[in-house]
C-alpha positions in Angstrom: -0.1 -0.1 0.0 1.2 3.2 -1.1 2.1 5.3 2.3 -0.3 7.7 2.6 1.3 11.4 1.9 0.1 13.6 4.5 1.5 11.1 7.0 4.8 10.8 5.4 4.9 14.9 5.3 4.3 14.9 9.1 7.0 12.0 10.0 9.5 14.1 7.8 8.2 17.6 9.3 9.0 15.9 12.7 12.0 13.9 12.1 13.1 17.8 10.4 12.2 19.7 13.7 14.0 17.4 16.1 17.0 17.5 13.6 16.4 21.5 14.0 16.0 22.1 17.9 19.0 20.0 18.8 21.7 21.5 20.0 24.7 19.8 19.1 27.6 19.5 22.2 30.3 22.5 22.4 34.3 21.5 22.8 35.5 22.7 26.3 36.6 25.9 26.2 40.2 26.7 25.3 42.8 26.1 28.6 45.8 28.5 29.0 47.9 27.1 32.4 49.3 28.9 34.9 52.5 28.3 36.5 52.9 27.4 39.8 56.0 27.5 40.7 56.7 25.1 43.7 60.3 25.7 44.6 61.4 26.8 47.9 57.8 25.1 49.2 57.9 22.2 51.3 54.9 19.8 49.8 52.1 19.5 50.9 51.0 16.5 49.5 53.0 14.0 48.0 51.3 10.8 46.5 47.8 11.2 44.5 45.8 9.1 43.0 42.3 11.0 40.5 39.5 9.0 39.7 37.7 10.0 36.6 34.0 9.3 36.2 33.7 7.5 32.9 30.1 6.1 33.2 26.7 6.6 31.0 25.7 9.3 32.5 28.5 11.5 32.1 27.5 11.0 28.4 24.8 13.6 29.2 25.5 16.9 28.3 25.3 20.1 30.8 25.0 23.1 29.3 26.9 23.5 26.2 29.0 20.4 27.2 29.1 17.3 27.7 29.8 16.1 31.1 32.8 13.7 30.6 34.0 16.0 28.1 34.2 18.5 30.9 35.8 15.8 33.3 38.6 15.0 30.9 39.4 18.5 30.9 39.7 19.1 34.3 42.0 16.2 34.1 43.6 17.3 31.6 44.5 21.1 32.6 45.5 19.5 36.1 48.1 17.8 34.4 49.5 20.8 32.7 49.4 22.9 35.7 50.6 20.3 38.5 54.7 21.6 38.0 56.7 18.5 36.5 59.5 19.0 38.7 57.5 19.0 42.3 58.1 15.3 43.2 54.7 14.1 43.1 53.7 10.5 42.9 50.3 10.2 40.5 48.1 7.7 39.4 44.9 7.8 37.1 42.1 5.7 37.7 38.5 5.3 36.4 35.3 3.8 36.3 31.8 3.0 34.7 33.1 2.5 31.0 32.1 2.4 27.7 31.5 -1.8 26.8 33.9 -1.2 23.6 36.5 -0.4 26.2 36.4 -2.1 28.9 34.0 -4.7 30.2 35.6 -4.0 34.3 34.2 -1.7 36.8 38.0 0.1 37.5 40.5 0.5 36.0 44.1 1.9 36.9 45.1 3.6 33.3 48.2 5.1 35.0 50.0 3.3 37.4 50.8 5.1 39.8 54.8 6.2 39.5 56.4 9.9 39.3 54.5 12.4 37.8 54.7 12.4 34.3 52.5 14.7 32.1 52.6 13.8 29.2 51.9 9.9 30.0 49.3 10.9 31.4 47.3 12.8 29.0 48.3 10.1 26.9 46.7 7.8 29.5 43.9 10.0 29.4 43.3 10.1 26.2 42.5 6.4 25.9 39.2 7.0 27.1 37.0 8.9 23.9 33.4 8.1 25.2 31.7 7.3 28.9 29.2 4.3 29.3 28.7 2.1 31.9 27.4 1.5 35.6 28.7 3.7 38.2 30.4 1.8 40.9 32.2 5.0 42.3 33.0 2.4 45.7 34.8 -0.2 43.5 37.1 2.4 42.2 37.4 4.3 46.2 38.0 1.0 46.8 41.0 0.0 44.4 42.5 3.5 45.2 43.1 2.1 48.6 45.1 -0.2 47.3 47.2 1.9 45.0 47.8 4.6 48.0 48.6 1.7 50.3 52.5 2.1 51.1 53.5 5.4 49.7 55.5 7.7 51.8 54.2 10.9 53.1 50.7 12.8 52.7 48.3 11.3 49.6 45.1 13.6 48.1 42.2 11.3 46.8 40.9 13.5 43.6 37.3 12.3 42.5 35.9 14.2 39.4 31.9 12.8 39.0 28.6 14.0 38.7 27.8 12.3 41.2 24.3 10.9 40.2 22.2 8.1 41.3 25.2 6.0 42.9 23.2 5.4 46.6 25.3 5.4 49.4 28.6 2.9 48.3 30.6 5.6 47.9 30.0 7.0 51.4 31.1 3.5 52.5 33.9 3.2 50.8 35.3 6.8 51.1 35.1 5.7 55.0 37.3 2.1 54.8 39.9 4.2 52.6 39.9 7.2 55.4 40.2 4.4 58.2 42.7 2.6 56.7 45.3 5.3 55.2 44.7 7.9 58.2 45.3 11.2 58.8 47.4 11.6 55.7 45.1 11.1 53.6 43.2 14.0 52.7 39.9 13.8 49.6 38.8 16.1 47.1 36.0 15.6 44.8 34.9 17.5 41.8 31.4 17.8 40.9 30.5 17.8 37.5 27.0 19.2 36.9 24.4 20.8 38.9 22.6 17.1 40.3 21.7 18.3 43.3 22.4 14.4 44.5 25.6 14.5 43.1 26.7 17.9 45.2 25.1 15.7 48.3 27.6 12.7 47.6 30.6 15.2 47.1 29.9 16.8 50.1 29.6 14.0 52.3 32.6 12.5 51.2 34.7 15.5 51.5 33.5 15.6 55.3 34.9 12.4 55.7 37.8 13.0 54.2 38.0 15.7 57.0 41.2 17.8 55.5 39.9 17.8 52.0 37.2 19.8 50.4 34.2 19.8 47.2 34.5 21.8 44.8 33.0 22.1 41.3 34.3 21.2 37.7 33.2 25.3 36.8 35.4 26.3 39.9 38.8 24.9 37.9 37.9 25.9 34.2 40.1 28.5 34.2 43.9 28.4 34.1 44.4 30.7 37.8 41.6 28.8 39.3 43.1 25.6 38.5 46.7 26.9 39.5 44.7 27.5 43.0 43.5 24.6 43.4 46.7 22.7 42.7 48.2 24.9 45.6 45.7 24.1 48.0 46.1 20.8 47.5 49.5 20.1 46.6 51.8 23.3 48.1 52.3 23.9 51.4 54.4 26.9 53.1 57.8 28.1 52.1 60.3 26.0 53.6 62.4 27.6 56.3 65.1 24.9 57.1 66.3 26.9 60.1 63.1 28.0 61.4 63.7 31.2 62.1 60.4 32.2 60.4 61.7 33.3 57.1 61.2 30.9 54.1 64.8 29.6 52.2 64.3 31.2 49.2 64.4 35.1 50.8 66.9 33.5 54.0 70.3 35.4 53.7 71.4 33.4 56.3 70.5 29.7 56.8 71.6 27.3 59.6 70.7 29.9 62.0 70.8 28.2 65.7 67.2 27.4 66.8 65.6 30.6 69.0 68.1 32.9 67.9 65.8 35.9 66.9 66.5 37.2 62.7 65.9 40.7 60.8 63.2 40.0 57.6 66.3 38.5 55.4 66.7 36.1 58.4 70.0 37.0 59.5 70.6 36.9 63.8 69.9 40.3 64.6 73.0 42.6 65.3 71.8 45.8 67.7 74.8 47.5 67.6 76.1 46.9 64.0 79.2 45.6 64.8 79.2 43.1 62.9 78.9 40.6 65.4 75.2 39.2 66.6 73.7 39.7 69.2 73.5 35.9 70.2 77.0 36.3 70.4 78.2 39.4 71.1 79.7 39.6 75.0 79.8 43.4 75.0 76.2 44.9 73.1 76.3 48.7 73.3 79.3 49.0 71.2 79.7 52.0 69.4 79.2 52.6 65.4 82.4 52.3 64.2 84.6 51.0 66.5 86.2 47.6 66.0 85.5 44.7 67.6 86.9 41.0 68.2 85.1 37.9 67.3 82.8 38.2 70.8 81.8 41.4 69.5 84.2 43.2 71.9 85.9 46.3 70.8 89.7 45.7 70.4 92.4 46.3 73.2 95.4 45.7 71.0 97.9 46.6 74.0 95.8 44.3 76.6 95.5 46.7 79.4 92.1 46.7 79.8 91.2 49.3 78.0 89.9 49.0 74.5 91.4 51.2 71.6 89.1 53.5 70.6 89.4 55.1 74.8 92.9 54.1 74.7 95.4 57.4 74.7 98.3 55.5 74.8 98.0 52.6 73.2 101.1 50.2 73.0 101.4 49.9 76.8 103.9 47.1 77.6 102.2 43.7 79.0 101.8 44.4 83.1 102.1 47.9 83.1 98.7 49.0 85.0 97.1 51.8 83.5 94.4 54.4 84.4 90.8 54.8 82.8 92.2 56.5 79.6 95.2 53.6 79.0 97.4 55.5 80.1 100.3 54.0 82.6 99.6 54.9 86.4 103.2 55.8 86.3 105.2 56.3 90.2 107.1 58.8 88.7 105.3 61.8 89.9 105.9 64.5 87.3 106.0 67.0 90.1 109.0 65.9 92.2 112.5 65.7 92.0 113.4 61.8 92.9 111.4 58.6 93.4 113.6 55.5 96.2 112.9 52.3 95.7 113.5 49.9 98.1 112.0 47.0 96.3 114.5 46.7 93.3 116.2 43.5 95.1 119.7 41.6 93.1 121.0 38.6 94.0 123.7 38.7 97.1 126.8 41.0 96.6 126.0 40.4 92.8 124.4 43.2 90.3 122.3 40.4 88.4 118.4 41.9 89.4 115.9 39.3 90.5 112.8 38.6 88.5 110.8 39.9 91.2 111.7 43.0 90.9 111.0 43.1 87.1 107.5 44.4 87.7 108.4 47.9 89.1 111.1 48.3 86.4 108.7 47.9 84.4 106.4 50.1 85.9 109.3 52.6 86.0 109.9 52.4 82.4 106.2 53.2 81.6 106.5 56.1 83.5 109.1 57.1 81.7 107.7 55.9 78.4 104.7 58.6 79.2 107.2 61.8 80.4 108.9 61.5 77.5 110.9 64.8 77.7 112.2 63.3 81.5 116.1 62.8 82.4 116.9 60.5 85.1 120.3 59.6 87.1 119.6 56.1 88.1 121.6 56.2 91.3 122.5 53.0 93.3 123.1 53.1 97.1 124.4 50.6 100.1 124.5 50.1 103.3 128.1 50.4 105.7 128.5 45.9 105.4 131.8 45.4 104.1 134.5 47.4 102.5 133.5 50.4 100.7 135.5 50.1 98.1 133.8 46.9 96.9 130.1 48.7 98.0 131.3 51.3 95.6 131.8 49.0 92.6 128.6 47.4 93.5 126.3 50.4 93.6 127.9 51.2 90.6 127.0 48.1 88.4 123.6 48.0 90.3 122.9 51.4 88.9 124.2 50.6 85.6 121.9 47.1 85.7 118.9 48.9 86.0 119.6 51.5 83.6 120.2 48.5 81.0 116.8 47.3 82.0 114.9 50.5 81.3 117.0 50.5 77.9 115.8 47.1 77.0 112.6 48.6 78.2 112.2 50.8 75.2 113.9 54.3 76.8 116.3 55.9 75.2 120.2 55.9 76.7 120.6 59.6 76.3 117.8 59.5 79.3 119.5 57.9 81.5 123.0 58.1 83.2 123.6 55.3 86.3 125.7 56.4 89.3 127.2 54.2 92.6 127.0 55.8 96.1 128.0 52.8 98.0 127.4 53.2 101.3 128.5 57.4 101.3 124.8 58.5 101.3 123.0 57.0 104.2 119.0 57.4 105.2 118.6 56.0 108.0 121.5 54.0 110.9 123.2 51.5 109.4 124.1 50.6 113.4 120.1 48.9 113.1 118.7 46.2 110.5 116.1 48.5 109.3 118.1 51.2 108.8 120.6 48.7 106.7 117.5 47.7 104.2 116.8 51.9 104.0 119.8 52.5 102.5 120.5 49.4 100.5 118.0 51.6 97.5 117.6 52.4 94.3 116.8 56.1 93.6 116.2 57.9 90.6 117.1 61.9 90.7 115.7 64.0 87.5 118.2 66.6 85.6 116.2 68.0 83.4 
């Protein structure tokens, strides 16, 4: 029987209208990645398994795109954004599948290993069409084995529409969290706007504890994806010495624990002497003063008065000085003679006893402090023994003292030696005390 013309016209018209009204799905918008610089940062997450929903509901449209195209774009763009040199281990697992692709409910299409951007994207490109059921719980269970035994913190990123999945994924999320513990964070990414799917991703994120749920719409642009990658993978700037200044800004790495530092990580040096406060034994040194390794002003002559205050540098070792670093002279500039009974010699000899070196050094310092002074070094004995012997002995002793002072830097033309023997007593030679007073060295000023 010939077809009725009007019936044929109706069928053709309906077919035409259906074709005309159908809106073909568009390609997802182009993506321009934004660099994520992990240098100088401690990794927050060292391992990640991404679970991609390839079930039949993902073949449906959302706005002007297929949900599966959106989901694969999220995974692809994430791989574009993760720093290649960050040291992350990654794997990609799918579930559902078009029967022509695989009959298995879940597949690890990119084994867990060092993150390889090209390898990850190549594995992703093998799945071109969604289909099959939605056994997300099986994918989560398998991911628990994928992540088992890995060092460091792990992330489970689930890209799904969450549609018509029941409570199985919730139970599996609880199980994987209990198995791996605090080192696992879960980040579900919802594709589309299904109400049940929204509840599911929120609940899985809650179970994960330290992760969060988001929508694929919030990851479409380069900066959005970079922010996501930073939050999931990249931790704070590394601060190896724990001084509060990140390593890439720290000009003084290795600062000891507890030491206060400035904005560039260097120990504080309040007096700017080049020695940090925690090593500075002389804080508050005036600006420009040279210091030693302990931060104390230099004292080149070792007299206890720092160089910047020392008005008499080069004082001989052991000589007493005043606050200005000048010798405390025992040769009072206002006197004309000075008598010393504590310059001792060996018995009947002119050899000076070492115990007398200190007083002689002070005398030398006194002469050095008065460079125009000239003196006669006089030797005196008591009356014990022959006069001629005592005259010779006193002369030799006076000369020995003069020679000692010359050896300390006093010019010879400022000194002369004279022995008077017992001829100029100052006390009674008949007494022991008197004789000790007569045995003396006297300095008489001649200028």
